[in-house]
Every structure is written in structure tokens, then in C-alpha cells.
N, C-alpha and C positions, 0 to 999 in steps of 0.2 A: 504494500500500500504506500503510495507516494504522499508527500506532504500536502499536496493540493486536495487529496481525497480525505484527509483527516480533518474533520470539521465537527462543529457542534450543531445539532439540530434540535430546535425547540418546537413544541406543539402547545400553543397557548389558546385557551378559549375555543377549543375545537369541537366539532360535531362530525367526526369522521364517519363516512358511510361504511367503511370496512377497515380491517387492520392493515397496516403497512409492515412488510417484512423485507429485509434486505441483508446483504452480506456485510459483516463487520468483524474485524480481527480475523480469527480462524474459524468463524462460524456464522451465525445469524442473529440479528436483533429484530425484535418485533415490537410494534407500538400500536396502541389504540386509545382513543380518548373520545368520550361522547357525553353530551349533556343529558341530564336526568329526563326520562320520558315525560312528555307533557309540560316540561318546564319552559317558561318564556324568557327567563333571565339568563345570564351568562353561565357557561361551564366554569366552575370555580377551581377545576383541576388544571395543573400544568405538568408537563413532562419534558425532560431534556435527555438527549443522548450526546455525550461528550467524548469524542474520540481524541484522546490526548496524544497517543503514540501508537505504534504498531503492536505494542504489548499492553496498553493501558486504556481501559474504557470505564466511563462513569455513567451509570443510569440514575436518574433522579425523578421522583414523583412528589408533587406537592398538592395538598388538598386544602383549599381555602376555607376559612371559617368566618362567619359574620354575616353571610348572606349577600347575594347580588354582587355589585361591582367591587365592594371592599374585599370580599373573599377572593374574587378573581385577581384583583390587584396584588394582594398579599402573596398568593401562590406564584403569580407571574414574576414578581420582584425577587422571590426566594430563589427560583431556578435560574433567573438571569444573573443574579448576584453570585450564586454558587459557581456558575460557569465562568464568569469573569475572574473570580478569585482563584479558581483552580488553574486556569490558563496563565494568569499573571504570576502566581507564586511558583508554579512549576518552571516557568521561563527564568525565574530568579534562582532556580536551583533548590527550592524547598522540597522536602520529602513529601511524597504523595499523600500520606496520611495527614500530615500537618496542613497541606494545601486544602484538603477537604474540610478539615476542622475549621480552618480560617474562613472557608466558604460559608459554613453554618453560622459562625459568629458574625460575619459581615452581613449575611442575610437577615439575621435577627435585628441588627442595628438599623438596617435600611427599612424593614417593616415597622419597627418601633417609631421611626422618625417620619415615615411617609404614609402610613395607613392608619386612619382613625376608625376604631371600631371593628377592625379586621385582624385576622391572624391566619396562620397556616401550619399544617404539618409539613414535614420534609423527610423523605426516606431516600437513602443513597446507597447504591451498590458500587463498591470499588472492585473492578475486575482487572487483575494485573498479574502477569507472569504465571498464569495458570491457577491463581488463587482468587477467592471471593472474600471480601470483608464488608459487613453491613454497618451502616450508621443511620440513626433515626431520631426524630423528635415527633411525638404524637402517635396517632393510631394508623398511619399508613403502614403497610405490611411488606416485609421482605421474606422470601422463601427460597431455599435451595433444595432441589429435589433430584433424585436419580431417575434414570429412565425405567427403573423397576418400581418406582413409586415410593421409595424411602425418602422421608423428609429429613434432610441433613441439617437444616437450620430453619427456624421460624422465629421471627422477632416477637417481642412482647409489646402489645399495645399499651401506650401510656394513657391509661384510662382506668377508672374504677373496675369496669368489667374485665379489662385485660389483666389487671393485677389479680382480680378474683379468680380468674381461670388459672393463672400461673400458680397461685397459692393453693389451688385445689378446693377453694371455697365454693366456686361456681362450676357447674357442669357446662361443657362446651355447647351442648344442644340447648340447654336452658338459656344460656347467654344470648343465643341468636334472637330470642323473642323479648328481651328486656327493653323496657321503654328508655332506660338510661344508657343504652349501648352507645349512643352518639356522644356522650360526655367525654371530653378530652382534658387531661390534667397537665399536659406539657406541650407548648406550642412555640413556633417561631413568631415573635412579636410579643414576647414577655420578658420582663426583667429577670425572671426566675428560670428562663429556658435552660435546659440541660441536655447534653448530647449523649446518647447511648451508643457505644461502640461495641460491636460484636466480635467474635473470634475470627481469625483468618482460617478459612477452610479451603482445602484443595478442591478444584473443580475437575471431575473426571469427564472423559469423553461422553457426550450425550446427556450430561447433567443439564438442568434448566434453572436459570436464575429468574425469579419473578419479583418485581417491585410494583405495588399496586395501591390505589386508594381504597378506602373502606367500602366503596360502592360495589366492589367484587366480594370482599370477605363478609359483608353483611347479608349477602344473598345466596352464596354458595358455601358449603362446608369445605374445609381444607382438603378432605379426601376427594371431594368432587372436583375441585380445582386441579389437584394433582393428576387425577385420572384423565382429564381432558388434554393436558399439555405435556405430560411426562415423556411421551414418545411420539413417533410418527412425524408427518409433515407439519411443520410449525405453523404455516399459514392456516391449514385446515383446523389445527388444534385451537388456535386463537379464535377463529371464526366460530367454532362450536362453543367455546367458552363464552364468547360475547352473546351468542344467540340464547344460550341457556340463562345467562344473567338477565338479559332483557325480558325474557318470558317471566322470570321470577319477579322482576320489578313490576311488570304490567298486569299480571294476573295472580291474585292471591289464591293459594291452594292450601287447604288444611294440612298441617304437618310439614309445611315447607316455609322457610324464611322468605320474607318479601319486604324490602325497604328501598323504595325508589330513591335514587341519588345519582349524582354525576359519577362517572365510571372511567377510570384511567389505569392503564398498565403498560409496563415495559418489560421485555424479556430478553434474555441472552442465552444462547445454546452453542457451545463450542462444537466444531466438527459437524455442523448441521447440514453441510452440503455433500453430495455424493462423490464429487471428484474435483480436482483442481481446475479442470476445464469448466465445470459448472460454476465454480467460485469466480473464475476470471470473467465469465459471461455476466454473472450477476453484478460483479464489481463495476463493469462497464455499463450495465443496463439495470440498475437496481429496481426500477419500476416494474420489471417483469415478475417480481415476487410481491409487488405491492398493489397500488391502485393503477392497474394497467389501462383502464378506460374510464377515467374519472367522469362523473356526471357533470352536467352544466352547472356552473357556479362553484365547483370544487376549488378551494384555495389550496395550493401546494403547501402541505404542513411543515416543510422545512424552513419556512419563514414565519415569524410571529404574526398573528392576526392583529395584534395591537402593539404599537410602539411604546417605548418607555415615555 
């Protein structure tokens, strides 16, 4: 991958008709972001794919809080600031982990200063030299799964419900139906913001890294999510995951969770292409695995829909 092809791609206030999948590093990256069904206001989620080098990738998802434009602004500023800080500090020779932490701190300051009445979660996956390390603030979720369905890592949501599940006080199934599931106890845009850093975990061939807003995790169980995307064609897997999530949001069925919300995810899978020839083809024509024939009015998501 040459220097020109390494770039940051942000998807802000999107209503994507279908997932976008393209070649990245030695595998594939997939992105989807969609506004809550029936919602007239902005999609408050934002996502960034930051290709730092041939061996270093950052995935970031932010879920704005506060409603409407303030939530959207907070999440947008968080991913934009993270991207700027990661690129600037790495250029200055700062260690990748310090660069990401600097990005969280800078994002918190920007949101505190620029957004009145809004805040955001921020979940980041560092993928570097064959390893995965998670960072997060809030209840956006990071998962690392094997192609056989084993969950190698799952983040703990910074919320009363998330801590209750981790402590064994709440049952996972019961938690899906609690009215206070949306409460968040740690956010970007708070003087008391704290960053949780997870362990460094080796990524095996065909493992899948997922970073997602709670629009997914509040409507599908972790086992259901894993089963949809752990193996097979990544494009079809994400499309199936998206369709199942939409149905849960739109139609309430007894015994199944249903919580309409904005819904955003970013995935990475190493060695996701069958051959080097296919990898070269996708690198030159990434749209062949994404929005091949975009509908009229489709805005290419590699550019922000709203400027700073």
C-alpha cells in the first residue's frame, strides 16, 4: 500500500443504504452507519477508519448523547479530533498508544468547550503488527471474535447495566429489557471522563474485530452478532446483521429485544481476501466490494457530510 492510499475516512451523519467493504492492511474493513428508523433528526453516530501505516489501523465509533444536533456535533468532533491527534502525534514520533490516548483527551476538551448540552461515547480499536488493543469511554462496544465463534474480548459498558452484568448482579437476557439500559456513566464531554484501556490481544487469521454503537448491542444478543459475522463473506455477513437489526428495531416481537436507535459499526478481518490478485483488484477498485451502484442522491461517505 503506497502513501497516497493510506488515508482517513470518516462517515458522519450518514444514512447508508448498505454496508461498505473494502481492502485494508492485509484484509478487509467494513463500515455501516444508519439513522434510527423513522427518525427525522440527525444520525448522532460517527465512525472513522484511520489508516496510519501499512501495519497500523485505527477504527473509531462515537455515539452522540443529548439529542439532535448537539449529539451529532459531539460525536463528529470526537472522531475528527481523534484522527487529527493520532496523525499529528505519530508524525512527531509519539508511541501509538500515547497518540490514541492524546486523541481521547483532546476530544474531551474540544467537546467540553464546543458542545453545550451534548456528549458522546468513543470506542477505538488499535490494530497494529498483528495485535488488537481496545480503548473506550461509554457504552459503545468492542468485540474480538474467532471464526469459530469464540469471543476473545468484549468491552464492559460504562453504565449501571454494564457494570451489573460484569459483576454478575444482572443477567444478560434480563438486561436487554431494562428501561435504564441507555444510562451512561462515563462520556466524552465530562470533566470526570476516564479512558479504559484493554489488553493487547493477538489477532489470528480470520478473526473479526467489531466496534459498534449500542444500536446493535441493544437489539441483538452477542451470540447472535457473532454468528452473523464470524465467518464467510464479510459483505454478506454485515448485510445480514444490518437486516436483522433493522427488523428488531421496526417490529416488536415477544421474547426479542427491540430498541430503535441510530446504528453504526466498523469491522476489520485480516486475510479476508482469497488471493493477492483479488487484494490488488480491490485495492485499485474498492467500490466493487462496497456501494457498486449507488442510488441517486448517495453522498460518497469518504467525505464528511458536514464540515467543522
